[in-house]
C-alpha positions in Angstrom: -21.3 -155.3 86.0 -21.1 -152.4 88.1 -21.5 -148.5 86.8 -18.2 -147.7 88.0 -16.8 -151.0 86.2 -18.8 -149.9 83.1 -18.0 -146.4 83.0 -14.0 -147.5 83.2 -14.4 -150.0 80.4 -15.9 -147.5 78.2 -13.7 -144.9 78.8 -11.0 -147.6 77.9 -12.8 -148.2 74.9 -13.2 -144.8 73.7 -9.4 -144.6 74.3 -8.7 -147.1 71.8 -10.9 -145.9 69.5 -9.3 -142.4 69.6 -5.9 -143.9 69.5 -6.5 -146.0 66.0 -8.4 -143.0 64.3 -5.3 -140.9 65.4 -2.8 -143.2 63.9 -4.9 -143.7 61.0 -5.0 -140.1 60.3 -1.3 -139.8 60.5 -0.7 -142.7 58.3 -2.9 -141.5 55.8 -1.5 -138.1 55.6 2.0 -139.6 55.6 1.3 -141.8 52.2 -0.6 -138.7 50.5 2.0 -136.0 50.8 3.5 -134.7 47.7 6.4 -133.1 47.0 6.1 -129.7 47.8 8.6 -126.6 47.4 10.5 -126.1 50.6 12.5 -123.1 50.0 14.1 -121.4 46.7 17.5 -119.6 46.0 16.5 -116.6 45.1 13.7 -117.1 47.9 10.1 -116.5 46.7 8.7 -113.1 46.6 12.5 -111.8 47.3 13.8 -108.0 46.1 17.4 -108.4 45.0 20.0 -106.0 44.2 21.9 -108.0 42.3 20.7 -110.5 39.8 21.5 -113.9 40.5 23.3 -116.4 38.0 21.2 -119.4 38.4 17.9 -120.5 40.2 17.8 -123.2 42.8 14.7 -124.7 44.3 14.6 -127.3 47.0 11.8 -129.8 47.6 10.8 -131.7 50.4 10.9 -135.0 48.6 13.3 -136.4 45.9 12.3 -135.5 42.4 12.8 -137.2 39.3 15.0 -135.3 36.9 13.6 -136.7 33.3 9.9 -135.4 34.3 10.7 -132.3 36.5 11.7 -128.9 34.9 12.0 -125.3 35.9 11.6 -122.3 33.7 12.2 -118.6 34.5 10.5 -115.6 32.6 10.9 -112.0 32.4 8.0 -109.4 32.7 7.5 -109.7 28.7 7.3 -113.7 29.0 10.7 -114.4 27.3 12.4 -117.4 28.8 15.8 -116.1 30.4 17.3 -119.3 32.0 19.4 -121.5 30.1 17.2 -124.2 29.3 19.5 -126.6 31.3 17.5 -127.6 34.6 18.4 -130.5 36.0 18.1 -132.4 39.8 21.2 -132.5 41.4 23.0 -135.7 42.0 24.1 -135.4 45.0 20.9 -133.7 46.4 17.9 -135.3 44.9 15.8 -132.5 46.3 17.3 -129.9 44.4 16.6 -129.0 40.7 18.6 -125.7 39.3 19.0 -123.6 36.5 21.2 -121.0 35.3 20.4 -117.7 34.3 21.1 -115.5 31.3 22.4 -111.8 32.7 19.4 -110.3 34.1 18.2 -106.8 34.3 16.0 -104.7 36.5 12.7 -106.1 36.9 10.0 -109.0 38.0 11.1 -112.7 37.0 8.8 -115.4 37.4 10.0 -119.0 38.0 7.9 -121.5 37.0 8.2 -125.3 38.1 6.8 -128.7 37.7 8.1 -131.7 39.8 7.9 -135.3 39.4 8.6 -136.7 42.9 9.7 -140.3 43.5 6.4 -141.5 45.1 4.8 -140.5 41.6 2.8 -137.6 42.2 3.2 -134.1 40.1 3.4 -131.0 41.4 3.8 -127.6 40.4 3.9 -124.2 40.9 5.2 -120.3 40.3 6.9 -117.3 42.5 8.3 -114.3 41.3 11.4 -112.6 42.4 12.3 -108.7 41.8 15.7 -107.3 40.8 16.0 -103.7 41.7 
């Protein structure tokens, strides 16, 4: 084999190895994905002039209602949601809960969800009513 042919052969092998490696990491990332919070209503760290009547959390994957929850606490740590959180039947990436009438202050939203791929994720964020 000539030097030129050997260089082309090695370049082709390198391209194939690179392609297989890229494909492997892409598939691994997809398989290991967990349900993450996409957005919330009210938005994360928002400043509101009016109190919302409910909290809505939208996730990147479908979630299991029986093993998922959202709680809202006031600045004193008292729960201010109505303990009625549920996953929406028509939109299984949405969990919501109604809220009691809220006064001015900082509120903390605490969530924990089980996605349909059996991974649990959790988090918290705040919003403020001015």
